[in-house]
C-alpha positions in Angstrom: 4.6 42.0 -12.9 1.5 39.9 -13.2 -0.1 38.7 -9.9 0.8 35.1 -9.1 -2.1 32.7 -9.6 -2.6 30.0 -7.0 -4.3 26.8 -8.2 -6.3 24.9 -5.6 -6.8 21.2 -6.3 -10.3 20.0 -5.5 -10.7 16.7 -3.6 -11.8 13.6 -5.6 -15.1 13.6 -3.6 -15.9 17.1 -4.9 -18.7 16.8 -7.6 -17.0 19.6 -9.5 -13.7 17.6 -9.8 -12.6 17.2 -13.5 -12.7 13.4 -13.2 -15.8 11.2 -13.5 -16.2 7.4 -13.2 -19.0 5.8 -15.2 -20.0 2.1 -14.8 -21.6 -0.3 -17.3 -23.8 -3.2 -16.4 -21.1 -5.9 -16.6 -19.6 -5.5 -13.1 -21.2 -2.8 -11.1 -19.7 -4.0 -7.8 -16.2 -3.7 -9.2 -17.0 -0.1 -10.3 -18.2 0.7 -6.8 -15.0 -0.7 -5.2 -12.8 1.3 -7.6 -14.7 4.5 -6.8 -14.4 3.9 -3.1 -10.7 3.2 -3.4 -10.0 6.3 -5.5 -12.1 8.4 -3.2 -14.8 9.6 -5.5 -18.3 8.8 -6.5 -19.7 7.1 -9.6 -21.1 9.5 -12.1 -24.9 9.8 -12.6 -25.5 7.7 -15.6 -28.5 5.5 -16.5 -27.6 2.3 -18.4 -30.3 -0.2 -19.1 -31.9 -2.4 -21.8 -35.3 -1.7 -23.1 -38.0 -4.3 -24.0 -36.3 -5.0 -27.3 -32.9 -5.6 -25.5 -31.4 -2.4 -27.0 -28.8 -0.6 -24.9 -29.9 2.8 -23.6 -27.4 5.2 -22.1 -28.5 8.5 -20.5 -26.2 10.9 -18.7 -27.8 12.7 -15.8 -25.1 15.3 -15.2 -22.8 17.4 -17.3 -19.4 16.0 -18.3 -18.3 18.9 -20.5 -14.5 19.4 -20.3 -14.0 16.5 -17.8 -11.9 13.4 -17.9 -14.2 10.3 -18.0 -13.3 6.8 -17.0 -15.7 4.1 -18.2 -15.5 0.9 -16.3 -16.7 -2.1 -18.3 -15.5 -5.6 -18.8 -16.4 -8.8 -20.6 -19.0 -11.2 -19.1 -21.1 -14.0 -20.3 -23.1 -11.5 -22.3 -20.0 -10.3 -24.1 -21.7 -8.8 -27.2 -24.1 -6.7 -25.1 -21.1 -5.5 -23.0 -19.2 -4.5 -26.1 -22.0 -2.5 -27.7 -22.9 -1.0 -24.3 -19.3 0.2 -23.9 -19.3 1.8 -27.4 -22.7 3.4 -26.7 -21.3 4.9 -23.4 -18.2 6.2 -25.2 -20.2 7.8 -28.0 -22.5 9.5 -25.5 -19.5 11.0 -23.7 -17.9 12.1 -27.0 -21.1 13.9 -28.1 -21.3 15.4 -24.6 -18.0 17.2 -25.0 -15.9 15.2 -22.6 -12.3 16.3 -22.6 -10.8 12.8 -22.5 -12.4 9.3 -22.5 -10.6 6.4 -20.9 -11.9 2.9 -21.1 -11.1 0.6 -18.2 -11.4 -3.1 -19.3 -10.0 -5.6 -16.8 -10.7 -8.3 -19.4 -10.8 -7.2 -23.0 -13.4 -9.2 -25.0 -12.3 -11.0 -28.2 -8.6 -10.7 -27.2 -8.1 -14.4 -28.0 -9.1 -13.8 -31.6 -5.9 -11.9 -32.5 -4.6 -14.2 -35.2 -5.7 -15.3 -38.6 -7.6 -18.5 -38.4 -9.3 -20.6 -41.0 -10.6 -18.0 -43.5 -11.9 -15.9 -40.6 -10.9 -12.4 -39.6 -8.9 -10.9 -36.7 -11.8 -9.9 -34.5 -9.6 -8.2 -31.9 -8.5 -5.7 -34.5 -12.1 -5.1 -35.5 -13.0 -4.3 -31.9 -10.0 -2.1 -31.5 -10.8 0.0 -34.5 -14.5 0.3 -33.4 -13.4 1.5 -30.0 -11.0 4.1 -31.4 -13.4 5.4 -34.0 -16.1 5.7 -31.4 -14.0 8.1 -29.3 -11.7 6.3 -26.9 -8.5 8.2 -26.1 -6.9 5.7 -23.8 -7.3 2.1 -22.8 -6.5 0.4 -19.5 -6.7 -3.4 -19.5 -5.0 -6.4 -18.0 -3.1 -9.4 -19.4 -3.9 -9.2 -23.1 -3.8 -12.5 -24.8 -1.0 -11.2 -27.0 1.1 -8.1 -26.5 0.9 -7.4 -30.2 -2.7 -6.4 -29.7 -1.3 -3.0 -28.8 -0.7 -2.4 -32.5 -4.4 -2.7 -33.3 -5.2 0.5 -31.4 -4.8 4.0 -32.6 -4.7 5.3 -29.0 -2.4 4.7 -26.1 -2.8 1.4 -24.2 -1.8 0.4 -20.7 -1.6 -3.4 -20.4 -1.3 -4.1 -16.7 -0.1 -7.4 -15.2 -1.9 -9.5 -12.6 1.0 -11.9 -12.0 2.4 -9.9 -9.0 -0.9 -10.3 -7.2 -1.3 -14.0 -8.0 2.3 -14.8 -6.9 1.8 -12.8 -3.7 -1.5 -14.7 -3.0 0.3 -18.1 -3.4 3.1 -17.0 -1.1 0.7 -15.7 1.6 -2.0 -18.4 1.5 -0.5 -21.7 0.3 1.7 -23.4 2.8 4.9 -25.1 1.6 4.4 -23.7 -1.9 8.1 -24.3 -2.5 7.3 -28.0 -2.9 4.7 -27.3 -5.6 5.1 -27.5 -9.4 3.5 -25.3 -12.0 2.0 -27.2 -14.9 1.5 -25.7 -18.4 -1.6 -27.3 -20.0 0.0 -26.9 -23.5 3.4 -26.2 -24.9 2.3 -22.8 -26.1 2.0 -21.6 -22.5 5.5 -22.8 -21.5 7.0 -19.3 -21.6 4.5 -17.8 -19.2 4.7 -20.9 -16.9 8.5 -20.7 -16.7 8.2 -17.1 -15.7 6.0 -17.9 -12.8 8.2 -20.8 -11.8 11.3 -18.7 -11.8 9.7 -16.1 -9.5 8.4 -18.7 -7.1 11.7 -20.7 -7.2 9.8 -23.9 -8.1 9.9 -26.4 -11.0 7.4 -26.7 -13.8 6.0 -29.4 -16.1 4.3 -29.4 -19.5 1.4 -31.4 -20.8 2.1 -32.5 -24.3 -0.4 -34.0 -26.8 -3.5 -32.2 -25.6 -5.7 -30.8 -28.3 -4.6 -27.1 -28.7 -7.5 -25.2 -30.1 -5.4 -22.2 -31.1 -3.1 -24.4 -33.2 -6.0 -26.3 -34.9 -7.6 -23.0 -35.9 -4.3 -21.6 -37.2 -5.1 -23.1 -40.6 -5.4 -20.0 -42.8 -6.0 -21.4 -46.2 -2.5 -22.6 -47.0 -3.7 -26.2 -46.8 -6.5 -25.8 -49.3 -6.7 -28.7 -51.7 -4.4 -28.1 -54.7 -5.7 -28.2 -58.3 -6.4 -31.5 -59.8 -3.5 -33.4 -61.3 -5.1 -33.3 -64.8 -4.9 -29.5 -64.8 -2.0 -28.3 -67.0 -0.2 -25.1 -66.6 -1.2 -22.3 -69.0 1.4 -21.5 -71.6 1.2 -17.8 -70.6 2.8 -18.5 -67.2 6.4 -17.5 -66.9 7.2 -20.6 -64.9 5.5 -24.0 -64.6 4.6 -25.9 -61.4 5.0 -29.6 -60.9 2.1 -31.8 -61.6 0.7 -33.2 -59.4 1.2 -30.6 -56.6 2.3 -32.4 -53.4 -0.2 -32.1 -50.6 0.6 -30.9 -47.1 1.1 -33.6 -44.6 -1.6 -33.7 -41.9 -0.6 -33.3 -38.3 -1.1 -36.3 -36.1 -1.3 -35.4 -32.4 0.7 -37.6 -30.1 -0.9 -39.4 -27.1 -1.3 -37.3 -24.0 1.9 -37.2 -22.0 3.5 -35.2 -19.2 7.0 -33.7 -19.4 8.3 -33.2 -15.9 7.7 -34.6 -12.4 4.6 -34.0 -10.4 4.5 -37.0 -8.1 3.6 -36.2 -4.5 3.6 -32.5 -5.3 1.0 -29.7 -5.3 0.2 -28.8 -8.8 -0.8 -25.3 -10.1 -2.2 -25.4 -13.7 -1.8 -22.1 -15.4 -4.3 -21.2 -18.1 -4.0 -18.5 -20.6 -7.5 -17.1 -20.4 -10.0 -17.3 -17.5 -13.1 -17.4 -19.8 -12.1 -20.9 -21.1 -12.6 -22.4 -17.6 -15.2 -20.2 -16.1 
């Protein structure tokens, strides 16, 4: 019989623990609070910009064989935050980290997840860059669309903030039962109705407001057709009518409100915080 081997778990505060938290420059205070809540310390890592605004990342301790959590999010300097994250991930990969987990409370470019006006799906580009750089797992919150999961070649945890927001309303807003939740566009009706059902309140919808995501949804299908004088080549198997009918342009109705908000507290739910920050 082989002697039984007893494994002793090291506390999170132990510097030899197999888990390390690294923080970028986007939200250092958030990283400190997470480390304090988890019961560990932030890893020794120097992240800064040199005189030419290039991102420099230098590890000051060994992470070989350890599980690394990189805390970074989007801010007003979103492009710098993105490349800084990729730089930190690649440094950890080349330093033989066992697993690299990116913690992004707000994922940059998540709104650009659909084809718009001869553009590209930038959210997919960012997802591919993150996976190819070396991310093994992603933890984020409230992705603009759940389908963004399919852009990643690694596992994704999309956490929800709605329980905390609903609990804040219940604890801090008196007589919230008399309030009404307002959707600023018809596209957000589904999410607003979910909040209203959980709070047991009614909801309203603003109709006719300019919806940027719908305006940019034009993907080339409304390109001007060939001129009416252009005849179909004889080699075509089928002919098309001449002239080709043009697509009717959308005319937005005047701003109107569907629902009742008179003498009630109104909560306006927005899809993404960066549009109102």
